[in-house]
N, C-alpha and C positions, 0 to 999 in steps of 0.2 A: 640054517638059522634065518628067521624072517627079518626083513628090513622094513621099517615103518617110517612114516613122516614124523610122527610124534608119539612118545610114550609118556603118560602121566602116571607117576609112581606113588602108590601108598595112600591114596585118598579114600575117604569113606563115601562110596557111591550111594546116593539117595534116589530111589525110584518110587513110583507110586505104590509098589508092592513090598519093598524091603530096603534095608540098609546093609551094605556089604563092603568090607575092606577089600579093595581091589585095585589092580593096575588097569589102565585103559590104553589101547594102542589105536592110533588114527592113521589112516592112509586115504588119500584122495578125498579128503573132507568128510569121511565117514568113519564110524567106529569099526575097526577091523578085528579087534580081539578084546576080551575082558576076562581077566583071570587074576587069582591072588598074586602070582608072580609071572609076568610075561617074559618069556625068553626071546631074545632077539635084540636088535639095535635100531636106533632111530636117528634121524637128522637132528632132532631136538628132544630133550627130556625135561620134564617138569617134576620137581619134588613136591608132592601134595600131602605129605605126612602132616597130620594135625588139621587138615582141611576137609570139609564136606563138599562133595561134588554133586550139584543139583542139575537136572535138565534145565537148559536155558528157559527162562520165563518167556511165555508167549502172551503178550498183553493183547487181549481180544478187543479192547475198546480205548482208542486214543484219538485225539483231534490235534493234528499237526498243522492244519490251516493253510497248507501250501498246495497249489499256487494261490495268490491273491491276497492272503492275509499273513504273509511270512513275518511281519512285524509282531504278530502274536506269538509265534513259535517257529515253525519250519522244520524240515526233515533233519537238517544238520544238528541243531541244538536238541531237538526232541529225541533223536536216536542216540546222541551222546549221553543224554540222561538215562535212556533205557539201558544202554550198555553198562553204565555205572551202577545201575540197579540190578544187574544180573540177567537182563533180558536179551534174547537172541533173535526175537521176531515179534511182530506186532500186526494187528489188523486195524487199519485206519478208517475213520468214519467219513461219510461223503460230505458233511459239513464240518467245519466252517471255512473250507476252501471257497475261493471265488474265482471261477464258477464252481458250484458244488458238483459232485460226481454223479450226474444224472443222465449222461449219454456217452456215446463212444468218444466224442471230441474232448469232453472234460476228463474222461478217464485217461486219454492219451497225454494230456497236459500234466496230470498228476503223476503218471508213470514216468515221464521224462524227468520230472523234478526229483522223484524218489530215487531213480536209478543214478542220478548225478550226485546225490547227497546222503543217502541213507547208509548208515554204518552197519545195520543189521537187516535181516530179511523181513519182507513185508507182504501183506495182502491188503486188499481194499474191499470195503463195503461199497456197493452202489446205493443210490438213493431211490426211494419211492415217494413221489410227490404227485399232486394232481396234475395230470397232463403228460406224464412221461411213461405210461404203461407200455406204449409202443416201443420205447427205447430199452426196455428190460432185456430183450433178447440180445441186443448188441452188447450190452454190458456183461451178460452172462457169457457170451462168446469170448470176450476179452479176459474173463477169468475172475470176476468178482466173487467174493465168498458168499454173498447174499445181498439183500436189499433192506436198508434201514428206513423206517417210517416213524414219524412223530404223530402221536394221538393228541398232543397239545402243542401250543405255540413253541417253536424251536428257539425263538429269540433272534433268528436270522431271516431277513426278508426274502432272500432267494431260496429258502428251503421251507416252504409252508407245510403246515400239518395236513395230513390226509383226512378227507371226509370219509364217512363209512362206505360209500360206494367205491371210492378209490381203493380203500383198504381191501374190500371184498374182491374186487376185480384184480387188484394187484396180487392178492394171494392166489387167485385162480391161475394167473399167469406164472407166478413163481412155482406153483405145483406142476404146471405143464413143463417148465424148464428144469425141474428137479432141484430147485434152489430153495433157499431159506429166507424167511422174513424176520427181521429183528425190529422190535418196537420199543419206543419210549412210551411207557404206559402210564399216562395220567389223563383223567377226564378233563377235556378242555373247558366245557361249560361250567364245571364246578370251580376249577382253578381261576378261570378268567372272571367269573361272576364274583367270587369272593375277593379277588384282587381289586376289581373295579369298585366294589363297595367300600373296601378299606381305604383306598386312595381318596374316594369322594368324601369320606368322613375324616380325612387328615390323619389316618392311622398308617404310618409308613415306616415303622420301626422293625426291628428284627423279629420280635414275637408276632407282629402283624403279618409279616411275610410267611413265617412258618405256619401260622394258622390258616393262611389262604391256600395251602396245598395239603389238605388232610389226607390221612391214609386211605379213606374211602375212595378218593379220586384214583389212587393206584389200583385198588382192588377191582373197581368197576371196569377200568380200562383193560386190566389183565384178563378178566372174565370175558369181556367182549372180544378181545383178540383171540382167545382160546376158542370161543364159539365160531368165529369166522374161519379159523384154521381147521376146526373139525369139519365144517361144512365143505370146505374147498380141498381138503386133504393136504394142506400146506404145512411144511415144516416151519416151526416157530421158535423164536428165541426172545425172551424178555430181558432187556438190558437193565442194569443198575436197580435191581429190586431192593427196596429199603425196609420192607416189613416181613415179619414171619408169615403173616396170613397171605401175603403175595406169593411167597415161596410155596405155601401149602396149596394154593390154587393150581400152581404148575404141577406139583407132585400128584395131586388128585387127577389131573388130566393125563399125566403119564401112566397112572395106574389104570386108566380106561383105555390105554393103548395108543395114546396120541404121541406124536413126535414133537415134543416141546421141552425146552430147557430154559434156564435162567441163570443170571449172574448177579453178584453183588459187588461192592467196591470197598476198599479199605476205609474210606471215610464213614461208611455206615457201620463198620466193625470197630471203629476206634473212637469216633466223636459222638457227642450227645448235643441236645438242644442247648444245654448250658455252655458247652464249648463254643457253639455258634455265637451266643451272646457275648462270650468273653473275647473271641477272636475277631468277630465282625465279618467284613466283606470277604476276606480270604477264605472263609468256610461256607460261603453261600453256594448252593447247588440245587438242582431239581431232578428228582424229588428231593426234598430237604432231608437233612440229618434228623433222626427221630430220637426217641427217649432211650434211656439206659436199658430199660426192659426190652425194647425192640432190638437193641444192639446185642444183648445176651442171647436172645432167641435166635438171631442169625448165626452166632457162634455155635450154638447147639445143632443147628441144621447143617452147618459145615462139618461138624464132627461126625454126625451120623450118615453123611453122604447124600442127604436130600438136596443140598445146595452145592452144585458141582463146580462152579467157576467163580474165581475172583479176578476182576479186571479193574484197571485204574480209573477209567473214564477221565483221563488226563485232558483237561479243557482249559488251557491257559489264556491269559489276556494281559495286556499292559497294565501297569499299576494304576493309571488314571481311570481305567474302566472298573477298578475295584474300590473306588473311593466316591461315596455319595451318601449324604445324610438320609436320602430317600432309599431305603433298602430294596424297594421294588425296582429301582433303576440301576442297581449294581449288577455287573455281569455275573451270571450264575454259572461258575465253573471252577473246579478245584484242580490245582497242579499236583500230580501225585504219581507219575509213572516211575520216577527214580526210587521211590520209597516203598513200592508195593511189596516186594519180597521182605524187606527188613521189618516193615510193620507187622507182617504175618508172623515172622520169627519172634518178634518182641511180644505182641499182644496175644498171639496164638500159641506158639511153642513154649516160650518162656513163662508166660503168665497164666495160660489155661491148659497146658499140657496137650495141645494139639500135636499129634505125631508129625514128624518131619515128612513121613511118607504122604500124609494127607496134604501137606503144603505143596509137595511136588505134584500131586494129582491135580489140585485146584488151580495151579498156576501154569501147568504145562501139558501133562498127558491128556486131561479132560478137554482142554481147549483144542488140542490137535485132533482128537477123536471127533469132537462135535462139528468142527468146521472143515473136515476133509483134508487135514494136513498130515495125518498119520498114514503109514507107519514111519515116514521119513523124519517127522518132527515129534517132539514131546517125550522122548524116552532115550535112555542111554543103553541101547542094545546093539549087538553086532548087525551092521547093515544100515542103521539109522544115521542121520547126519550128526556130526559131532558138535552139537550145540550144548554149551554147559556153562555153569557159573561155579567158580571155586570160592567157597565161603569159609571165613574164619569165625566159627560160632562162639569162640571164647571172647571175642572182642565186643565191646559196646562203647558208644560215644554219644555225645549230644549233637543233633543235627543243627548246623548253622546255615544261614542263607548262602554263605560263600561256598558251601559244599555242593550246591545245586548247579547242575549244568544246563538248566532251562534258560531260555532267552531272558525271562523275567524271574528273578530269584526270590519268589515268594511262594509260600505253601503253608497250610495250617499245621503242618507237622514240624516246622522249624521250632527248635527249643526242646523237642522230645529226645529222651535217651533211647537209642535204637540198638538192638542186639544184632550181631553179625556184621562182618565187613566183607564186601565183595572184593576179593583179591584180584580175580581175573575173570573175564568173560570171553568165551570163544564162540565163534560163528563158523560152522563147517570146518572146525579144526584150526582156525586162524584166530589168534589173540587180537581182540578189538580194544579191550580195556584192561589195563594192568596197573595196580598200585596207584590209583588215583588219576591216571592219565589215559586219554585216547591214544592208541599206538598204531592205528591202522587207517588207511584211506577208506573211503566209502566202498563197501563190497556187497551191500544188500541186493537181493534179487527178488523178483516177484514170485510169490507162492500162489499157485492155483489150486482150488479144491480138487481132490482126487475123484470126486463124483462127477466133475467136469460137466456142468450144465450145457456147455456148447455142443455136446454130442447129441442133444435133443433134436429130433427132426423139425421141431418148431423154431429152432434158434435162428434160422435165416429167413423166416417168413416175414 
C-alpha cells in the first residue's frame, strides 16, 4: 500500500479540459496519483467534499515594487493577497521597483527580497528601456521570463518608454536570446498630446482623462509592435489589452503564423467608464476602462478562446497617491490580485455561464504554457507540482476593505458581492493560506522558463 505526504479526498478537480470528482495524492511537492478513490495512507488528509479544486492561479502581471518602493506594496503583503485569492505563483514586472529590473545587479536585489518574503513561487520580467540592450543577455542568463517595454510614458522616471529604434533592436536581441518581449501598447504621441491639450485648457476631470487615451492609441501601438516582431522574428506578448479590436489584431497575426499573444485584466471585464466616474481615483488605470460594449466583447473573446490569459496588473499605491482633483495627476494603477479568481467566478461563471474549465485555462494552464512554466506548473496531473486552490463555490459574500491583505486596503471591487470562497491555497503541496489566514512562512522560489534563454550561445557575449 502506497504512502503519501498528503491525500485530498473527494474534491471536484477542475482542469482546462474537464471537471472530475477525484482524490489527489501528493508526495515531495508533486501530484503522485489522481483517481476516484486512492488507496493508501498519508501523513495528512484533507476532506475536500463539496469543494472545487482549481490549479493554482498564476498571475502573469503584478507590480510588488520591491526593492525601493516597499511602502507601496512589497512581496510580503502582495503574496499574502495572492495566496488569499487562490494564486500559487506570479510573474512580477520590472517596474515600479527602485532600481527597476534592467540589469544583473537589480535582478539580484529583487531576487534576494523575493526569496526572503514571497509566500508563493515567482518569476520576473526584465525591463527593456533605452540604453540597456547590452544587459538583456545577463538578465536572460539569470532566468527572466522575458522583457517588458512601454510604448508610452510609464509614469516612473527610472523606467522610460522605448523609442522605435530601441524597440526594434531590443526585439532583435530577444529573438537571438530565444526570449519574449511584452509591451504596454499605447501610442505615446497621441496620449501625451491629448493630455497636454486637456490640461492646458483646464479640463482635468475623469472624462477628460478617459478621452485622452482613446482606443486608437492602443490599436496603433499593437499593430506597430506586431510589425516589429514580424520583421525580427521576436516572440511577443501584449499586456492588458482593453479592446476587442486590440485582441483581433493579435488573433490576425497568430493566424499568419506569428508567435504573439495577449492578456486582459479583470477591471476591463468588470468595470465601465460609468464605474470610473462613480468610483474615482481607485479605478484609474492605463489603458483606461472602456465602455460596456467593449467589456462584453472581451467576454465573448474569452469564451471562444481568442483571448487566452487574464492577469490582474496589480499596481498598488498609497492612498495619498490616489487622491487629487486633477485626475491626470492621480496614480494610475488598480489593486486587484486578491480578487482575480473570484471576479471571474462571479462575472464569468455565475453571470455569463463561462465554463469553469475556461477559467482554469485563462488563469493557470495558458499562463504556464505561454511563459515556459509548463509542464511543472498550471495543471493538476501526475508529475506536476501540487499547486492548487480549494474553492467553495456555494459561498458568496460582499468584499470589504478589511478582507484585503494588501498593504493599502483599497480596490475598486470593494463593496461587490463575490462568488466563491478560497478555503485553502497550496504551493507544491504545502498549505500557505487556510480559512482566512496565512499559515506558512515564505517558501516561494524562482521559476525559470523551460526554454531557458541562457543556453543561447549569445548569452555571454
